[in-house]
A tleap script that builds the chain and sets N, CA, C and O, in Angstrom:
source leaprc.protein.ff14SB
mol = sequence {
  NMET THR GLU GLU VAL LEU HIE LEU THR GLU
  ALA ALA ALA LEU GLN ILE LYS GLU MET MET
  LYS GLU ASN GLU GLU GLU GLY SER PHE LEU
  ARG VAL ALA ILE LYS GLY GLY GLY CYS SER
  GLY LEU SER TYR GLY MET GLY PHE ALA PRO
  GLU LYS GLU ASP ASN ASP TYR LEU THR GLU
  GLN HIE GLY ILE GLN VAL ILE VAL ASP ASN
  ASN ASP THR ALA ILE LEU LYS GLY THR LYS
  ILE ASP PHE LYS GLN SER LEU MET GLY GLY
  GLY PHE THR ILE ASP ASN PRO ASN ALA ILE
  ALA SER CYS GLY CYS GLY SER SER PHE ARG
  THR ALA VAL ASN ALA GLY THR PRO GLU GLU
  CCYS
}
set mol.1.N position { -48.706 56.661 -84.877 }
set mol.1.CA position { -48.656 55.204 -84.736 }
set mol.1.C position { -47.197 54.747 -84.666 }
set mol.1.O position { -46.375 55.181 -85.473 }
set mol.2.N position { -46.879 53.893 -83.727 }
set mol.2.CA position { -45.509 53.431 -83.578 }
set mol.2.C position { -45.258 52.214 -84.457 }
set mol.2.O position { -46.162 51.426 -84.737 }
set mol.3.N position { -44.013 52.085 -84.882 }
set mol.3.CA position { -43.619 50.954 -85.718 }
set mol.3.C position { -43.535 49.688 -84.865 }
set mol.3.O position { -43.018 49.720 -83.749 }
set mol.4.N position { -44.042 48.584 -85.389 }
set mol.4.CA position { -43.945 47.300 -84.694 }
set mol.4.C position { -42.469 46.910 -84.565 }
set mol.4.O position { -41.649 47.262 -85.414 }
set mol.5.N position { -42.152 46.202 -83.527 }
set mol.5.CA position { -40.792 45.717 -83.354 }
set mol.5.C position { -40.438 44.784 -84.508 }
set mol.5.O position { -39.337 44.856 -85.055 }
set mol.6.N position { -41.360 43.922 -84.871 }
set mol.6.CA position { -41.118 43.049 -86.024 }
set mol.6.C position { -42.403 42.812 -86.792 }
set mol.6.O position { -43.505 43.005 -86.277 }
set mol.7.N position { -42.237 42.393 -88.030 }
set mol.7.CA position { -43.375 42.124 -88.909 }
set mol.7.C position { -43.304 40.667 -89.341 }
set mol.7.O position { -42.301 40.219 -89.895 }
set mol.8.N position { -44.367 39.944 -89.084 }
set mol.8.CA position { -44.502 38.554 -89.490 }
set mol.8.C position { -45.341 38.531 -90.760 }
set mol.8.O position { -46.477 39.003 -90.757 }
set mol.9.N position { -44.794 37.986 -91.852 }
set mol.9.CA position { -45.569 37.920 -93.085 }
set mol.9.C position { -46.643 36.843 -92.959 }
set mol.9.O position { -46.586 35.989 -92.074 }
set mol.10.N position { -47.610 36.900 -93.851 }
set mol.10.CA position { -48.680 35.902 -93.848 }
set mol.10.C position { -48.121 34.507 -94.113 }
set mol.10.O position { -48.578 33.533 -93.514 }
set mol.11.N position { -47.127 34.404 -95.015 }
set mol.11.CA position { -46.511 33.104 -95.309 }
set mol.11.C position { -45.826 32.533 -94.079 }
set mol.11.O position { -45.927 31.336 -93.813 }
set mol.12.N position { -45.129 33.380 -93.324 }
set mol.12.CA position { -44.473 32.919 -92.097 }
set mol.12.C position { -45.511 32.484 -91.078 }
set mol.12.O position { -45.348 31.451 -90.429 }
set mol.13.N position { -46.572 33.258 -90.930 }
set mol.13.CA position { -47.623 32.932 -89.963 }
set mol.13.C position { -48.282 31.596 -90.303 }
set mol.13.O position { -48.546 30.795 -89.407 }
set mol.14.N position { -48.548 31.350 -91.570 }
set mol.14.CA position { -49.149 30.069 -91.973 }
set mol.14.C position { -48.237 28.904 -91.624 }
set mol.14.O position { -48.702 27.869 -91.148 }
set mol.15.N position { -46.936 29.068 -91.859 }
set mol.15.CA position { -45.988 28.002 -91.537 }
set mol.15.C position { -45.901 27.792 -90.024 }
set mol.15.O position { -45.848 26.655 -89.556 }
set mol.16.N position { -45.887 28.875 -89.271 }
set mol.16.CA position { -45.828 28.776 -87.810 }
set mol.16.C position { -47.076 28.086 -87.272 }
set mol.16.O position { -46.979 27.247 -86.376 }
set mol.17.N position { -48.246 28.429 -87.806 }
set mol.17.CA position { -49.485 27.770 -87.381 }
set mol.17.C position { -49.421 26.270 -87.656 }
set mol.17.O position { -49.852 25.465 -86.830 }
set mol.18.N position { -48.886 25.898 -88.808 }
set mol.18.CA position { -48.748 24.481 -89.149 }
set mol.18.C position { -47.791 23.783 -88.180 }
set mol.18.O position { -48.052 22.662 -87.743 }
set mol.19.N position { -46.689 24.447 -87.850 }
set mol.19.CA position { -45.722 23.871 -86.912 }
set mol.19.C position { -46.329 23.746 -85.512 }
set mol.19.O position { -46.081 22.767 -84.809 }
set mol.20.N position { -47.116 24.733 -85.118 }
set mol.20.CA position { -47.789 24.666 -83.819 }
set mol.20.C position { -48.727 23.465 -83.765 }
set mol.20.O position { -48.779 22.751 -82.764 }
set mol.21.N position { -49.465 23.251 -84.847 }
set mol.21.CA position { -50.398 22.132 -84.909 }
set mol.21.C position { -49.649 20.801 -84.858 }
set mol.21.O position { -50.030 19.901 -84.110 }
set mol.22.N position { -48.584 20.676 -85.653 }
set mol.22.CA position { -47.804 19.433 -85.702 }
set mol.22.C position { -47.166 19.112 -84.357 }
set mol.22.O position { -47.041 17.942 -83.998 }
set mol.23.N position { -46.759 20.139 -83.607 }
set mol.23.CA position { -46.069 19.952 -82.333 }
set mol.23.C position { -46.982 20.101 -81.122 }
set mol.23.O position { -46.517 20.181 -79.985 }
set mol.24.N position { -48.294 20.138 -81.381 }
set mol.24.CA position { -49.289 20.293 -80.319 }
set mol.24.C position { -48.979 21.499 -79.431 }
set mol.24.O position { -49.022 21.420 -78.203 }
set mol.25.N position { -48.668 22.610 -80.087 }
set mol.25.CA position { -48.332 23.861 -79.402 }
set mol.25.C position { -49.368 24.955 -79.685 }
set mol.25.O position { -49.102 26.135 -79.457 }
set mol.26.N position { -50.547 24.566 -80.182 }
set mol.26.CA position { -51.580 25.550 -80.457 }
set mol.26.C position { -51.908 26.304 -79.178 }
set mol.26.O position { -52.055 25.693 -78.119 }
set mol.27.N position { -52.023 27.605 -79.264 }
set mol.27.CA position { -52.284 28.428 -78.094 }
set mol.27.C position { -51.018 28.955 -77.443 }
set mol.27.O position { -51.081 29.785 -76.536 }
set mol.28.N position { -49.865 28.475 -77.906 }
set mol.28.CA position { -48.597 28.967 -77.373 }
set mol.28.C position { -48.239 30.305 -78.021 }
set mol.28.O position { -48.849 30.718 -79.008 }
set mol.29.N position { -47.257 30.958 -77.456 }
set mol.29.CA position { -46.698 32.176 -78.029 }
set mol.29.C position { -45.511 31.794 -78.903 }
set mol.29.O position { -44.857 30.781 -78.658 }
set mol.30.N position { -45.233 32.602 -79.919 }
set mol.30.CA position { -43.993 32.476 -80.681 }
set mol.30.C position { -42.999 33.432 -80.043 }
set mol.30.O position { -43.226 34.642 -80.031 }
set mol.31.N position { -41.909 32.909 -79.516 }
set mol.31.CA position { -40.871 33.758 -78.940 }
set mol.31.C position { -39.767 33.963 -79.978 }
set mol.31.O position { -39.207 33.007 -80.515 }
set mol.32.N position { -39.471 35.238 -80.245 }
set mol.32.CA position { -38.350 35.611 -81.109 }
set mol.32.C position { -37.308 36.233 -80.197 }
set mol.32.O position { -37.616 37.132 -79.415 }
set mol.33.N position { -36.066 35.752 -80.298 }
set mol.33.CA position { -35.031 36.179 -79.364 }
set mol.33.C position { -33.709 36.441 -80.078 }
set mol.33.O position { -33.467 35.963 -81.186 }
set mol.34.N position { -32.880 37.203 -79.416 }
set mol.34.CA position { -31.508 37.442 -79.841 }
set mol.34.C position { -30.610 36.739 -78.840 }
set mol.34.O position { -30.785 36.877 -77.629 }
set mol.35.N position { -29.647 35.986 -79.352 }
set mol.35.CA position { -28.705 35.280 -78.494 }
set mol.35.C position { -27.297 35.724 -78.848 }
set mol.35.O position { -27.026 36.075 -79.996 }
set mol.36.N position { -26.410 35.711 -77.885 }
set mol.36.CA position { -25.002 35.935 -78.162 }
set mol.36.C position { -24.428 34.704 -78.817 }
set mol.36.O position { -24.803 33.581 -78.476 }
set mol.37.N position { -23.513 34.905 -79.763 }
set mol.37.CA position { -22.856 33.779 -80.412 }
set mol.37.C position { -22.947 33.859 -81.917 }
set mol.37.O position { -23.515 34.807 -82.461 }
set mol.38.N position { -22.399 32.880 -82.587 }
set mol.38.CA position { -22.338 32.873 -84.038 }
set mol.38.C position { -21.089 33.600 -84.515 }
set mol.38.O position { -20.415 34.261 -83.725 }
set mol.39.N position { -20.784 33.486 -85.777 }
set mol.39.CA position { -19.578 34.072 -86.354 }
set mol.39.C position { -19.511 35.586 -86.169 }
set mol.39.O position { -18.432 36.132 -85.940 }
set mol.40.N position { -20.641 36.264 -86.266 }
set mol.40.CA position { -20.658 37.721 -86.199 }
set mol.40.C position { -21.012 38.256 -84.813 }
set mol.40.O position { -20.967 39.468 -84.601 }
set mol.41.N position { -21.357 37.403 -83.883 }
set mol.41.CA position { -21.585 37.840 -82.510 }
set mol.41.C position { -22.998 37.682 -81.985 }
set mol.41.O position { -23.179 37.470 -80.786 }
set mol.42.N position { -24.008 37.777 -82.840 }
set mol.42.CA position { -25.403 37.639 -82.426 }
set mol.42.C position { -26.101 36.647 -83.351 }
set mol.42.O position { -25.740 36.521 -84.521 }
set mol.43.N position { -27.092 35.951 -82.828 }
set mol.43.CA position { -27.889 35.069 -83.678 }
set mol.43.C position { -29.346 35.141 -83.231 }
set mol.43.O position { -29.654 35.565 -82.118 }
set mol.44.N position { -30.225 34.717 -84.123 }
set mol.44.CA position { -31.660 34.728 -83.854 }
set mol.44.C position { -32.095 33.396 -83.266 }
set mol.44.O position { -31.491 32.355 -83.526 }
set mol.45.N position { -33.133 33.448 -82.484 }
set mol.45.CA position { -33.763 32.237 -81.982 }
set mol.45.C position { -35.273 32.383 -82.092 }
set mol.45.O position { -35.815 33.464 -81.863 }
set mol.46.N position { -35.943 31.309 -82.438 }
set mol.46.CA position { -37.411 31.290 -82.489 }
set mol.46.C position { -37.869 29.977 -81.887 }
set mol.46.O position { -37.280 28.924 -82.135 }
set mol.47.N position { -38.913 30.051 -81.102 }
set mol.47.CA position { -39.454 28.844 -80.499 }
set mol.47.C position { -40.806 29.146 -79.885 }
set mol.47.O position { -41.265 30.288 -79.894 }
set mol.48.N position { -41.437 28.119 -79.356 }
set mol.48.CA position { -42.737 28.275 -78.744 }
set mol.48.C position { -42.585 28.424 -77.231 }
set mol.48.O position { -41.741 27.777 -76.613 }
set mol.49.N position { -43.408 29.278 -76.654 }
set mol.49.CA position { -43.399 29.507 -75.210 }
set mol.49.C position { -44.827 29.379 -74.687 }
set mol.49.O position { -45.759 29.885 -75.311 }
set mol.50.N position { -45.007 28.717 -73.563 }
set mol.50.CA position { -46.358 28.519 -73.036 }
set mol.50.C position { -46.977 29.784 -72.451 }
set mol.50.O position { -48.200 29.908 -72.392 }
set mol.51.N position { -46.128 30.732 -72.013 }
set mol.51.CA position { -46.668 31.954 -71.407 }
set mol.51.C position { -45.759 33.144 -71.651 }
set mol.51.O position { -44.585 32.997 -71.988 }
set mol.52.N position { -46.324 34.313 -71.476 }
set mol.52.CA position { -45.622 35.581 -71.612 }
set mol.52.C position { -44.969 35.915 -70.286 }
set mol.52.O position { -45.566 35.733 -69.225 }
set mol.53.N position { -43.735 36.405 -70.351 }
set mol.53.CA position { -43.026 36.850 -69.154 }
set mol.53.C position { -43.315 38.331 -68.913 }
set mol.53.O position { -43.747 39.036 -69.824 }
set mol.54.N position { -43.078 38.800 -67.696 }
set mol.54.CA position { -43.339 40.199 -67.345 }
set mol.54.C position { -42.551 41.184 -68.205 }
set mol.54.O position { -43.038 42.278 -68.489 }
set mol.55.N position { -41.347 40.813 -68.621 }
set mol.55.CA position { -40.479 41.711 -69.381 }
set mol.55.C position { -40.635 41.538 -70.896 }
set mol.55.O position { -39.742 41.933 -71.646 }
set mol.56.N position { -41.732 40.964 -71.356 }
set mol.56.CA position { -41.933 40.702 -72.781 }
set mol.56.C position { -42.780 41.766 -73.454 }
set mol.56.O position { -43.752 42.269 -72.889 }
set mol.57.N position { -42.388 42.093 -74.670 }
set mol.57.CA position { -43.196 42.893 -75.598 }
set mol.57.C position { -44.112 41.894 -76.309 }
set mol.57.O position { -43.662 40.806 -76.667 }
set mol.58.N position { -45.368 42.233 -76.517 }
set mol.58.CA position { -46.330 41.335 -77.160 }
set mol.58.C position { -46.976 42.019 -78.349 }
set mol.58.O position { -47.405 43.170 -78.260 }
set mol.59.N position { -47.043 41.310 -79.454 }
set mol.59.CA position { -47.791 41.760 -80.617 }
set mol.59.C position { -48.527 40.554 -81.187 }
set mol.59.O position { -48.066 39.421 -81.054 }
set mol.60.N position { -49.665 40.797 -81.818 }
set mol.60.CA position { -50.393 39.717 -82.483 }
set mol.60.C position { -50.464 40.037 -83.959 }
set mol.60.O position { -50.899 41.118 -84.354 }
set mol.61.N position { -50.029 39.077 -84.780 }
set mol.61.CA position { -50.032 39.258 -86.224 }
set mol.61.C position { -50.503 37.981 -86.904 }
set mol.61.O position { -49.974 36.898 -86.654 }
set mol.62.N position { -51.490 38.120 -87.752 }
set mol.62.CA position { -52.054 36.994 -88.512 }
set mol.62.C position { -52.463 35.847 -87.587 }
set mol.62.O position { -52.336 34.678 -87.951 }
set mol.63.N position { -52.953 36.182 -86.390 }
set mol.63.CA position { -53.408 35.164 -85.462 }
set mol.63.C position { -52.312 34.520 -84.632 }
set mol.63.O position { -52.580 33.577 -83.888 }
set mol.64.N position { -51.089 35.006 -84.741 }
set mol.64.CA position { -49.962 34.490 -83.961 }
set mol.64.C position { -49.612 35.523 -82.895 }
set mol.64.O position { -49.404 36.695 -83.210 }
set mol.65.N position { -49.547 35.097 -81.644 }
set mol.65.CA position { -49.100 35.980 -80.575 }
set mol.65.C position { -47.582 35.860 -80.473 }
set mol.65.O position { -47.052 34.807 -80.121 }
set mol.66.N position { -46.896 36.954 -80.786 }
set mol.66.CA position { -45.432 36.979 -80.829 }
set mol.66.C position { -44.927 37.733 -79.607 }
set mol.66.O position { -45.401 38.828 -79.302 }
set mol.67.N position { -43.960 37.139 -78.908 }
set mol.67.CA position { -43.346 37.805 -77.763 }
set mol.67.C position { -41.845 37.971 -77.997 }
set mol.67.O position { -41.182 37.128 -78.602 }
set mol.68.N position { -41.341 39.101 -77.488 }
set mol.68.CA position { -39.920 39.438 -77.582 }
set mol.68.C position { -39.523 40.036 -76.238 }
set mol.68.O position { -40.224 40.903 -75.715 }
set mol.69.N position { -38.415 39.585 -75.680 }
set mol.69.CA position { -37.911 40.195 -74.449 }
set mol.69.C position { -37.638 41.673 -74.724 }
set mol.69.O position { -37.047 42.019 -75.746 }
set mol.70.N position { -38.066 42.536 -73.816 }
set mol.70.CA position { -37.880 43.976 -74.017 }
set mol.70.C position { -36.422 44.363 -74.233 }
set mol.70.O position { -36.152 45.395 -74.847 }
set mol.71.N position { -35.467 43.559 -73.742 }
set mol.71.CA position { -34.050 43.836 -73.958 }
set mol.71.C position { -33.644 43.638 -75.420 }
set mol.71.O position { -32.620 44.170 -75.848 }
set mol.72.N position { -34.427 42.883 -76.188 }
set mol.72.CA position { -34.109 42.599 -77.593 }
set mol.72.C position { -34.852 43.495 -78.577 }
set mol.72.O position { -34.564 43.463 -79.774 }
set mol.73.N position { -35.800 44.292 -78.098 }
set mol.73.CA position { -36.647 45.051 -79.028 }
set mol.73.C position { -35.872 46.064 -79.859 }
set mol.73.O position { -36.186 46.239 -81.036 }
set mol.74.N position { -34.873 46.739 -79.298 }
set mol.74.CA position { -34.116 47.734 -80.065 }
set mol.74.C position { -33.356 47.079 -81.213 }
set mol.74.O position { -33.262 47.648 -82.300 }
set mol.75.N position { -32.820 45.899 -80.979 }
set mol.75.CA position { -32.067 45.190 -82.017 }
set mol.75.C position { -32.996 44.686 -83.120 }
set mol.75.O position { -32.599 44.621 -84.284 }
set mol.76.N position { -34.229 44.330 -82.760 }
set mol.76.CA position { -35.180 43.762 -83.727 }
set mol.76.C position { -36.082 44.799 -84.397 }
set mol.76.O position { -36.811 44.452 -85.326 }
set mol.77.N position { -36.057 46.045 -83.963 }
set mol.77.CA position { -36.976 47.073 -84.482 }
set mol.77.C position { -36.974 47.103 -86.010 }
set mol.77.O position { -35.934 47.319 -86.633 }
set mol.78.N position { -38.142 46.885 -86.603 }
set mol.78.CA position { -38.285 46.923 -88.055 }
set mol.78.C position { -37.983 45.609 -88.761 }
set mol.78.O position { -38.002 45.564 -89.991 }
set mol.79.N position { -37.706 44.541 -88.024 }
set mol.79.CA position { -37.346 43.248 -88.606 }
set mol.79.C position { -38.555 42.575 -89.260 }
set mol.79.O position { -39.668 42.630 -88.738 }
set mol.80.N position { -38.320 41.945 -90.401 }
set mol.80.CA position { -39.360 41.216 -91.134 }
set mol.80.C position { -38.998 39.731 -91.141 }
set mol.80.O position { -37.894 39.348 -91.529 }
set mol.81.N position { -39.947 38.905 -90.703 }
set mol.81.CA position { -39.772 37.452 -90.731 }
set mol.81.C position { -40.702 36.895 -91.786 }
set mol.81.O position { -41.911 37.126 -91.749 }
set mol.82.N position { -40.128 36.155 -92.735 }
set mol.82.CA position { -40.882 35.600 -93.846 }
set mol.82.C position { -40.575 34.111 -93.937 }
set mol.82.O position { -39.638 33.620 -93.306 }
set mol.83.N position { -41.369 33.400 -94.725 }
set mol.83.CA position { -41.111 31.995 -95.018 }
set mol.83.C position { -41.075 31.856 -96.526 }
set mol.83.O position { -42.022 32.237 -97.215 }
set mol.84.N position { -39.991 31.316 -97.034 }
set mol.84.CA position { -39.815 31.127 -98.478 }
set mol.84.C position { -39.790 29.642 -98.794 }
set mol.84.O position { -39.127 28.855 -98.118 }
set mol.85.N position { -40.523 29.279 -99.831 }
set mol.85.CA position { -40.553 27.897 -100.301 }
set mol.85.C position { -39.843 27.852 -101.644 }
set mol.85.O position { -40.064 28.716 -102.493 }
set mol.86.N position { -38.983 26.839 -101.847 }
set mol.86.CA position { -38.296 26.673 -103.124 }
set mol.86.C position { -38.232 25.183 -103.450 }
set mol.86.O position { -38.710 24.349 -102.681 }
set mol.87.N position { -37.644 24.861 -104.583 }
set mol.87.CA position { -37.507 23.461 -104.977 }
set mol.87.C position { -36.629 22.677 -104.008 }
set mol.87.O position { -36.760 21.459 -103.894 }
set mol.88.N position { -35.738 23.372 -103.312 }
set mol.88.CA position { -34.831 22.727 -102.362 }
set mol.88.C position { -35.428 22.656 -100.954 }
set mol.88.O position { -34.759 22.213 -100.021 }
set mol.89.N position { -36.656 23.079 -100.799 }
set mol.89.CA position { -37.295 23.076 -99.487 }
set mol.89.C position { -37.674 24.487 -99.085 }
set mol.89.O position { -37.709 25.388 -99.923 }
set mol.90.N position { -37.950 24.678 -97.839 }
set mol.90.CA position { -38.366 25.988 -97.366 }
set mol.90.C position { -37.640 26.372 -96.102 }
set mol.90.O position { -36.995 25.547 -95.455 }
set mol.91.N position { -37.754 27.636 -95.763 }
set mol.91.CA position { -37.142 28.100 -94.537 }
set mol.91.C position { -37.537 29.525 -94.222 }
set mol.91.O position { -38.022 30.260 -95.083 }
set mol.92.N position { -37.323 29.899 -92.985 }
set mol.92.CA position { -37.612 31.258 -92.551 }
set mol.92.C position { -36.469 32.174 -92.960 }
set mol.92.O position { -35.301 31.789 -92.920 }
set mol.93.N position { -36.821 33.380 -93.350 }
set mol.93.CA position { -35.829 34.407 -93.628 }
set mol.93.C position { -36.092 35.573 -92.682 }
set mol.93.O position { -37.238 35.901 -92.377 }
set mol.94.N position { -35.015 36.183 -92.229 }
set mol.94.CA position { -35.111 37.314 -91.313 }
set mol.94.C position { -34.370 38.487 -91.922 }
set mol.94.O position { -33.168 38.420 -92.176 }
set mol.95.N position { -35.105 39.563 -92.153 }
set mol.95.CA position { -34.533 40.781 -92.719 }
set mol.95.C position { -34.535 41.834 -91.624 }
set mol.95.O position { -35.580 42.394 -91.293 }
set mol.96.N position { -33.360 42.103 -91.063 }
set mol.96.CA position { -33.222 43.035 -89.953 }
set mol.96.C position { -32.488 44.281 -90.445 }
set mol.96.O position { -31.304 44.201 -90.771 }
set mol.97.N position { -33.166 45.432 -90.506 }
set mol.97.CA position { -32.520 46.654 -90.992 }
set mol.97.C position { -31.430 47.169 -90.060 }
set mol.97.O position { -30.661 48.050 -90.444 }
set mol.98.N position { -31.350 46.640 -88.849 }
set mol.98.CA position { -30.336 47.064 -87.889 }
set mol.98.C position { -29.032 46.289 -88.014 }
set mol.98.O position { -28.019 46.689 -87.440 }
set mol.99.N position { -29.046 45.184 -88.756 }
set mol.99.CA position { -27.842 44.376 -88.935 }
set mol.99.C position { -26.920 45.070 -89.925 }
set mol.99.O position { -27.328 45.396 -91.039 }
set mol.100.N position { -25.668 45.297 -89.513 }
set mol.100.CA position { -24.709 45.954 -90.405 }
set mol.100.C position { -23.755 44.962 -91.044 }
set mol.100.O position { -23.071 45.294 -92.012 }
set mol.101.N position { -23.701 43.745 -90.512 }
set mol.101.CA position { -22.848 42.701 -91.080 }
set mol.101.C position { -23.398 41.354 -90.666 }
set mol.101.O position { -24.004 41.211 -89.604 }
set mol.102.N position { -23.177 40.366 -91.522 }
set mol.102.CA position { -23.548 38.998 -91.172 }
set mol.102.C position { -22.425 38.078 -91.617 }
set mol.102.O position { -21.592 38.452 -92.444 }
set mol.103.N position { -22.408 36.879 -91.066 }
set mol.103.CA position { -21.339 35.945 -91.391 }
set mol.103.C position { -21.615 35.261 -92.732 }
set mol.103.O position { -22.721 35.338 -93.266 }
set mol.104.N position { -20.613 34.607 -93.254 }
set mol.104.CA position { -20.737 33.928 -94.535 }
set mol.104.C position { -21.771 32.826 -94.538 }
set mol.104.O position { -22.397 32.571 -95.567 }
set mol.105.N position { -21.966 32.162 -93.403 }
set mol.105.CA position { -22.957 31.077 -93.356 }
set mol.105.C position { -24.369 31.618 -93.140 }
set mol.105.O position { -25.336 30.859 -93.197 }
set mol.106.N position { -24.498 32.936 -92.890 }
set mol.106.CA position { -25.811 33.572 -92.827 }
set mol.106.C position { -26.608 33.341 -91.563 }
set mol.106.O position { -27.784 33.701 -91.504 }
set mol.107.N position { -25.998 32.747 -90.546 }
set mol.107.CA position { -26.774 32.448 -89.347 }
set mol.107.C position { -26.531 33.420 -88.199 }
set mol.107.O position { -27.161 33.294 -87.149 }
set mol.108.N position { -25.637 34.382 -88.374 }
set mol.108.CA position { -25.421 35.351 -87.305 }
set mol.108.C position { -25.187 36.736 -87.899 }
set mol.108.O position { -24.974 36.886 -89.102 }
set mol.109.N position { -25.229 37.736 -87.036 }
set mol.109.CA position { -25.137 39.124 -87.486 }
set mol.109.C position { -24.590 39.990 -86.370 }
set mol.109.O position { -24.406 39.530 -85.243 }
set mol.110.N position { -24.330 41.253 -86.692 }
set mol.110.CA position { -24.005 42.236 -85.670 }
set mol.110.C position { -24.651 43.554 -86.059 }
set mol.110.O position { -24.960 43.801 -87.225 }
set mol.111.N position { -24.845 44.390 -85.052 }
set mol.111.CA position { -25.419 45.711 -85.277 }
set mol.111.C position { -24.375 46.753 -84.904 }
set mol.111.O position { -23.347 46.417 -84.315 }
set mol.112.N position { -24.629 48.016 -85.242 }
set mol.112.CA position { -23.703 49.085 -84.895 }
set mol.112.C position { -23.596 49.246 -83.386 }
set mol.112.O position { -22.539 49.618 -82.876 }
set mol.113.N position { -24.673 48.973 -82.671 }
set mol.113.CA position { -24.707 49.174 -81.226 }
set mol.113.C position { -24.256 47.934 -80.462 }
set mol.113.O position { -23.591 48.056 -79.433 }
set mol.114.N position { -24.609 46.736 -80.949 }
set mol.114.CA position { -24.344 45.516 -80.203 }
set mol.114.C position { -23.721 44.485 -81.120 }
set mol.114.O position { -24.380 43.958 -82.016 }
set mol.115.N position { -22.445 44.196 -80.893 }
set mol.115.CA position { -21.745 43.241 -81.736 }
set mol.115.C position { -21.746 41.837 -81.158 }
set mol.115.O position { -21.515 40.876 -81.892 }
set mol.116.N position { -21.999 41.689 -79.869 }
set mol.116.CA position { -21.940 40.352 -79.260 }
set mol.116.C position { -20.526 39.825 -79.243 }
set mol.116.O position { -19.583 40.573 -79.499 }
set mol.117.N position { -20.363 38.553 -78.946 }
set mol.117.CA position { -19.056 37.917 -78.907 }
set mol.117.C position { -18.992 36.866 -80.007 }
set mol.117.O position { -19.664 35.839 -79.911 }
set mol.118.N position { -18.186 37.102 -81.064 }
set mol.118.CA position { -18.131 36.153 -82.168 }
set mol.118.C position { -17.597 34.785 -81.761 }
set mol.118.O position { -16.760 34.674 -80.866 }
set mol.119.N position { -18.087 33.756 -82.424 }
set mol.119.CA position { -17.591 32.393 -82.279 }
set mol.119.C position { -17.152 31.928 -83.656 }
set mol.119.O position { -17.407 32.605 -84.652 }
set mol.120.N position { -16.496 30.782 -83.720 }
set mol.120.CA position { -16.127 30.228 -85.022 }
set mol.120.C position { -17.355 29.670 -85.712 }
set mol.120.O position { -18.251 29.140 -85.055 }
set mol.121.N position { -17.406 29.783 -87.047 }
set mol.121.CA position { -18.507 29.197 -87.822 }
set mol.121.C position { -18.337 27.705 -87.921 }
set mol.121.O position { -19.162 27.029 -88.534 }
savepdb mol mol.pdb
quit
């Protein structure tokens, strides 16, 4: 059995379903992407997409259809996306075992293979 490119926790899936409902995006895909930029060179992106592209990897977890561009799968391999709630509010957390460094503000990272082009925080 092959390892999933990423793992969506049940808490993250519940929050995503709620966001889909609030934004009238039910039936859409969740796109997880890697973008160039940020203090360390790479940053994450998540959003809703109406359809799957030909070059997309697709997985379904907890009723959410997640798509990732095949060019990003190596960087995301083994990544866990969770949603944490605290007294100060809630937010998504991304635990990527391929990230070797991240910036002080926590919004960007780099890997041993792909560092991207750093920007100022």
